C-alpha positions, 0 to 999 in steps of 0.5 A: 937237952937237945945235945943229950937227946942227940947223944941218945940217938947216936948211941941207938944207931951205934947199937943197931950198927953192931948187927948190920953189915953196912954200918950207918955213918955217924958223921952229920947225924942231923942229915940221916934219913931214919925210915922211909924213902932213903931211910937207913933202917928197915922196920925191925931196926926202926923199932929196936932203935926207938926202944933204945932211945926211949929207954935212954930217955927214961933212964937218963932223964927220968922221963917216960914217953912213948915215941911210937904213938898215934900222934907220931904216926898221924903227923904230916911230917913223920918224926921217923923220917930223919934224925932232926925230925925225931929230935924235934919230936922228942923235945916236944914230947918231953916238954909235955911229959915233964915241962920242967925239963924244958923250962929249966934248961939253959939255951 
């Protein structure tokens, strides 16, 4: 599942890159800072990016989650700070929304 989620994140960045003059490099995706100090997105790009990722999760995994929530915003470490933090958060949210996706996965 993590690989699929990472691919959805990659596709989201690719979609945002279409509108940017300075492209976000897709090598070492786990090391990208998404938002905040040193982040690659401004607030509008972040919202668009998260919507793309949310839609892909819904379409491809048949799981409805809301990435931007009070829970996400109130976390000590923001899930929007880096790709790896977002990936961890998505796995947690999918496990809550549809536990069989995580339990049925071969690690």
